[in-house]
C-alpha positions in Angstrom: 0.0 -0.1 0.1 1.7 3.6 -1.1 2.5 5.2 1.7 0.8 9.0 2.4 3.8 11.8 3.3 2.9 14.2 4.5 5.7 17.6 3.6 7.3 19.8 6.7 4.6 22.8 7.1 2.9 23.8 3.9 3.5 27.6 2.8 1.2 30.1 3.6 -0.9 30.2 0.5 -1.5 26.3 1.4 -2.3 27.1 5.0 -4.8 29.9 3.7 -6.1 26.9 1.7 -6.8 25.1 4.4 -8.2 28.0 6.5 -11.1 28.3 4.2 -11.8 24.2 4.4 -12.0 24.5 7.9 -15.9 25.5 8.5 -16.5 22.3 6.4 -15.2 20.2 8.7 -16.3 21.9 12.0 -19.1 20.2 14.1 -22.2 21.2 15.9 -21.6 22.4 19.4 -25.2 21.0 20.1 -24.2 17.2 18.9 -21.0 16.8 20.9 -22.6 16.9 24.5 -21.2 15.3 27.4 -21.3 12.3 29.2 -22.1 9.7 26.0 -24.7 11.9 24.3 -22.9 12.1 21.1 -23.7 10.3 18.1 -21.3 8.9 15.3 -21.4 8.2 11.8 -21.1 4.3 10.8 -17.2 3.9 9.3 -17.0 2.4 5.9 -16.2 -1.0 5.6 -12.3 -1.7 5.1 -10.8 -5.1 3.7 -7.8 -6.7 3.5 -5.3 -6.7 0.4 -5.2 -9.8 -1.5 -1.6 -10.2 0.0 -3.0 -10.7 3.6 -3.3 -13.7 5.9 -6.5 -15.3 6.6 -7.0 -15.0 10.1 -10.0 -17.0 12.0 -12.3 -14.7 12.8 -12.2 -16.4 16.9 -8.6 -16.5 16.9 -7.7 -13.0 19.4 -4.4 -14.9 20.4 -3.1 -14.9 16.9 0.4 -14.1 16.2 -0.1 -13.0 12.9 -2.6 -10.2 14.1 -1.4 -6.6 15.0 -2.6 -5.6 18.2 -3.4 -1.9 19.4 -4.1 -0.9 23.0 -6.0 2.0 23.7 -8.0 3.7 26.5 -11.6 4.6 26.2 -13.1 7.2 27.8 -15.7 10.3 27.6 -13.6 12.9 27.2 -11.5 11.5 24.6 -14.2 9.7 23.1 -14.2 11.6 19.4 -10.6 11.5 19.4 -11.0 7.5 20.0 -13.0 7.2 16.9 -10.8 9.2 14.2 -8.1 7.4 15.6 -9.6 4.0 14.6 -10.9 5.2 11.0 -7.4 6.2 10.5 -5.8 3.5 11.5 -7.9 1.1 9.2 -8.1 3.4 6.4 -4.1 3.2 6.0 -3.8 -0.7 7.2 -3.3 -3.0 4.3 -4.5 -5.6 6.3 -7.6 -4.0 8.5 -9.4 -6.9 9.2 -6.2 -8.6 10.7 -6.1 -5.7 13.5 -7.4 -6.6 16.8 -8.3 -3.6 19.2 -7.7 -4.0 22.9 -9.9 -1.0 24.9 -9.2 -0.2 28.2 -11.9 1.4 30.3 -12.6 2.6 33.9 -16.1 0.3 35.1 -18.1 3.6 34.1 -16.9 3.9 30.9 -17.3 0.2 29.4 -20.8 1.2 27.5 -18.7 3.6 25.2 -17.8 -0.3 23.9 -21.0 -0.2 22.1 -20.3 2.9 20.7 -17.3 1.8 19.0 -18.9 -1.2 17.7 -22.0 0.3 16.4 -19.7 2.8 14.3 -17.2 -0.4 13.3 -19.1 -3.7 12.9 -16.8 -5.6 11.8 -14.0 -4.4 13.9 -12.4 -6.8 16.3 -12.0 -5.6 19.4 -12.4 -6.2 23.2 -13.3 -4.2 26.2 -11.3 -4.7 29.6 -12.0 -2.7 32.7 -9.0 -1.4 35.0 -10.1 -0.7 38.8 -8.7 2.9 38.7 -9.0 2.9 42.5 -6.2 0.8 42.7 -3.9 3.7 41.3 -6.1 6.5 42.6 -3.9 6.7 45.2 -0.7 6.5 44.0 -1.2 9.3 41.5 0.6 13.1 42.2 -0.6 15.8 40.8 0.8 17.5 37.8 1.2 20.9 35.9 -2.2 19.7 33.6 -5.3 18.6 35.4 -5.8 16.1 32.5 -2.5 14.5 33.2 -3.9 13.4 36.4 -6.7 10.9 35.4 -6.1 7.6 36.5 -7.1 6.0 33.0 -3.9 7.6 31.8 -1.7 4.6 34.2 -3.5 1.9 32.4 -0.3 1.7 30.0 1.4 0.7 33.2 -0.9 -2.6 33.0 -1.9 -4.1 29.6 0.7 -7.0 30.6 -1.7 -7.7 33.3 -4.8 -6.6 31.4 -4.6 -8.1 28.0 -4.9 -12.4 27.8 -1.3 -13.8 28.2 -1.0 -15.6 24.9 -0.5 -11.3 23.4 3.2 -11.5 22.9 3.3 -7.7 21.3 1.0 -4.9 21.3 0.8 -1.5 20.3 0.2 1.2 23.0 -1.2 4.6 21.3 -2.8 7.5 22.8 -6.4 8.6 21.9 -5.5 12.1 20.0 -3.7 10.2 17.0 -4.2 10.1 13.5 -2.1 7.5 11.2 -1.5 8.4 7.7 0.9 5.4 7.2 0.2 1.3 7.5 0.1 0.5 11.5 1.8 -3.3 10.2 5.2 -1.2 9.7 4.5 0.2 13.0 4.1 -3.3 14.6 7.7 -4.5 12.9 9.9 -2.1 14.3 12.8 -4.8 15.5 13.1 -4.7 19.3 16.4 -6.4 19.5 17.3 -8.9 21.9 16.9 -7.1 24.8 14.5 -4.3 24.7 11.1 -4.1 26.1 9.4 -1.1 24.4 10.3 0.5 21.3 9.3 4.0 21.1 10.7 7.4 19.0 13.4 9.1 21.2 14.4 12.9 21.3 17.3 13.1 22.8 17.5 17.2 22.3 14.7 17.5 24.5 15.5 18.9 28.3 15.7 15.4 30.2 16.7 16.9 33.3 13.4 19.2 33.2 11.2 16.0 34.0 12.8 15.4 37.6 13.0 17.5 40.8 16.4 18.5 42.4 15.3 16.2 44.9 15.9 13.5 42.5 19.6 14.8 41.1 20.8 16.0 44.2 20.9 12.3 45.6 23.1 10.1 44.5 21.0 6.8 45.4 18.5 8.0 43.1 20.5 9.7 40.2 22.4 6.8 39.8 19.8 4.9 38.8 20.5 6.6 34.8 24.5 5.9 35.2 25.5 3.9 32.0 22.1 4.3 30.2 22.2 7.4 27.0 18.6 8.1 28.7 16.5 10.3 26.7 13.1 11.5 26.7 10.4 9.4 24.4 6.5 10.1 24.6 5.0 7.0 26.2 1.7 8.0 23.6 2.9 5.5 20.9 4.8 2.5 22.1 5.8 -0.9 20.7 5.4 -3.3 23.4 7.1 -6.9 24.1 3.9 -8.3 26.7 6.3 -11.3 27.6 9.5 -9.4 28.3 7.2 -7.1 30.3 5.7 -9.8 32.1 9.0 -11.9 32.9 10.4 -8.6 34.2 7.9 -7.6 36.3 8.2 -4.3 35.2 4.6 -3.0 36.3 6.1 -3.7 39.4 9.0 -1.6 38.8 7.1 1.5 37.7 4.4 1.3 40.8 7.2 1.3 43.4 8.7 5.2 41.7 5.3 5.8 42.0 5.1 4.9 45.9 8.7 6.4 46.2 7.2 10.3 44.5 4.3 9.7 47.0 7.2 10.1 49.8 8.9 12.2 48.2 8.5 14.2 44.9 11.3 13.6 42.2 9.5 14.1 39.4 6.6 16.2 37.6 4.5 15.7 34.6 2.2 12.7 35.5 2.9 9.5 34.4 5.3 9.9 32.1 8.7 10.1 34.4 8.3 6.8 35.6 8.5 5.1 32.4 11.3 7.5 32.0 12.8 5.6 34.9 12.4 2.1 34.2 13.3 2.5 30.2 14.4 5.9 29.1 18.1 4.8 27.5 17.0 0.6 27.1 14.6 0.9 24.3 14.5 0.1 20.6 14.3 3.1 18.2 11.3 4.1 16.4 12.0 6.6 13.5 10.3 9.7 14.2 7.6 9.7 11.7 5.7 7.4 13.8 5.2 10.3 16.8 5.1 13.5 14.9 4.0 14.5 18.7 3.8 18.2 19.9 0.6 19.2 17.7 -1.9 20.3 20.8 0.9 23.0 21.9 1.8 23.1 25.3 0.6 21.8 28.5 -0.5 25.6 29.6 -1.9 27.4 26.5 -2.0 24.9 23.9 -0.9 27.0 21.0 -0.6 26.1 17.3 2.1 24.5 16.4 4.0 23.4 13.1 5.2 19.8 11.9 8.7 18.8 12.4 10.4 18.5 9.4 10.5 15.1 7.5 8.1 12.2 6.8 4.9 12.1 8.7 3.3 8.5 9.8 1.3 9.2 12.6 0.0 12.9 13.9 -0.1 13.1 17.5 -1.9 16.2 19.1 0.0 15.6 23.0 -0.3 19.3 24.7 -3.5 20.6 25.9 -4.9 21.9 22.7 -7.4 18.5 21.1 -8.3 19.4 17.5 -11.9 18.7 18.1 -12.2 21.0 21.5 -10.4 23.8 18.8 -12.9 22.9 15.7 -16.1 23.0 17.7 -14.5 26.7 19.4 -14.3 27.6 15.8 -10.8 28.6 17.1 -9.0 25.4 15.1 -5.0 25.7 14.5 -3.9 24.9 10.6 -2.9 21.5 11.2 -6.4 20.6 12.9 -7.8 20.2 9.2 -5.5 17.0 9.1 -7.4 15.4 11.4 -10.8 16.8 11.1 -11.7 14.4 7.8 -11.5 11.1 10.5 -13.9 12.8 12.8 -17.0 10.5 12.7 -19.5 13.1 15.0 -22.8 12.9 13.4 -23.5 16.7 12.7 -26.9 18.4 11.7 -26.0 18.1 8.0 -24.5 16.2 5.5 -21.7 16.9 2.9 -21.7 15.3 -0.3 -18.6 14.7 -2.3 
């Protein structure tokens, strides 16, 4: 399947054209009520290309399947729906994808919304009892980062069936414009537990407090590791190695220490950095063009990083659906809008 490559930020002329088109994608705020009142259209049906392996319809444990894990909740439901559509649309073997949705007990009903828009989707819903983690969460710079469901990625190895050996974890504010099987095929080498794009030019020390860096017994955790920042919104995880190394316990131990002495900021990310930074398999940056939601305070508009694009990630405060509804979109939100399945009072003819 040919790859869709997005070029570096378009010229001002192209941005002007995108802005002219945006009103056609803006959705009615009346249709986007809270707590599940949103109604979504049924997505098109997508079929495997002729060279795809034929999987048994009831074999969730097939190692030929591509397994994708995402969280499912009311505030990000619209983003999740768009992400699923983009994954299916750009997959050469969409019928071989299996989605695993992690939800709190109060949100499991959203799985019916997913299956209504994607009736042929192979998917499973798992209940994450957030009470087990809520006592370990430390406040961060943005309240959305403190949601217990943000920590569900720590427990994927426990939640998913033991027969599943590898999974791609994705945040709900992403859009894929490339075949996810390419990401799934990322080699993890002989020892790596997970793979993700690394950003070694980021200020790694800023994710931790002076308390950690001034304590030799703590800061030594990074000795001998070329520790770099990586974004946990896009990860390929070897669940077998995770289970064998009991990495959930290792992450929880850092969270328990954080409750006693504050050693980091920014929610669920730093424990992953403490455990894995410097010991992960590399992934090309095209698979996480992150930061499109701006910073964690204002959510200002940002451009794409130079180079090709396989995945766009609206990490940060600003989410494309919210900005479109407010009629205050950023130029790049026009790349998210075509995947929006929210049912609107009007239908555009092609």
